[in-house]
C-alpha positions in Angstrom: 39.5 36.6 40.6 42.8 36.8 38.7 42.9 33.0 38.4 39.4 32.9 36.9 40.5 35.7 34.4 43.5 33.7 33.4 41.4 30.6 32.8 39.1 32.6 30.5 42.1 34.1 28.6 43.5 30.6 28.1 40.5 29.9 25.9 41.7 32.5 23.4 44.1 31.2 20.7 46.2 32.8 18.1 44.6 31.6 14.9 48.0 30.8 13.4 49.4 28.8 16.4 47.9 25.9 18.4 48.7 27.6 21.7 46.6 30.0 23.8 47.7 33.6 24.1 48.4 33.4 27.8 50.9 30.6 27.3 52.3 32.5 24.3 53.2 35.3 26.7 50.9 37.9 25.1 49.3 38.9 28.4 51.7 41.2 30.3 49.6 42.2 33.3 46.2 41.6 34.8 45.3 44.1 37.5 42.2 44.2 39.7 41.5 47.9 40.0 38.5 47.3 42.4 34.8 47.9 41.9 34.7 45.3 39.1 37.3 47.1 37.0 40.0 44.9 35.5 43.0 46.2 33.6 44.6 43.9 31.1 47.9 44.9 29.4 48.7 42.7 26.4 50.7 42.7 23.2 50.6 41.0 19.9 53.3 38.9 18.2 53.9 41.8 15.8 52.3 45.2 15.3 51.1 44.0 11.9 49.4 40.9 13.3 46.5 39.9 11.1 44.2 39.6 14.2 45.3 43.0 15.7 41.7 44.2 15.8 39.8 41.1 16.7 42.1 39.4 19.3 42.0 42.3 21.9 38.2 42.4 21.5 38.0 38.7 22.1 40.2 39.0 25.2 38.0 41.8 26.6 34.9 39.7 25.9 36.3 36.7 27.7 37.3 38.7 30.7 33.9 40.3 30.9 32.4 36.7 31.3 34.1 36.4 34.7 31.8 36.8 37.6 32.4 40.2 39.4 34.0 41.9 36.3 32.0 44.9 35.3 34.4 46.6 33.0 37.8 45.9 31.3 40.4 48.5 30.6 42.4 46.7 27.9 45.6 48.2 26.7 47.6 46.8 23.7 51.3 47.7 24.0 54.4 47.0 21.9 57.0 48.0 24.5 58.4 45.8 25.6 58.1 43.9 22.3 57.0 40.3 22.3 59.7 37.7 21.8 59.7 33.9 21.8 61.3 34.0 25.2 58.1 35.2 26.7 56.4 31.9 25.9 55.8 29.4 28.7 57.5 26.0 28.7 54.2 24.5 27.7 53.9 26.7 24.7 57.5 26.0 23.6 56.9 22.3 23.9 53.7 22.5 21.9 55.4 24.4 19.2 58.6 22.3 19.4 60.8 25.3 20.2 63.1 23.8 22.8 
């Protein structure tokens, strides 16, 4: 199920960057808690991110689309803070950050 959740999350993009939030490194953990409950721990690029309210709701909505998911416990954390080092190689390449 985790792979299906990741694929759904990869359809969510930061509106200011042409890279999905999974490759940006904004998703810290995805945990299957059983009985259809999924815990997602994520962050934002900054605490003052312009999409701080809408982006987590979009992630939750996408995860709920996965077959077998009945509820999502989504947590937004800022510790550890997001840094550019959390981005995948794919994201760094897309943003020309090598």
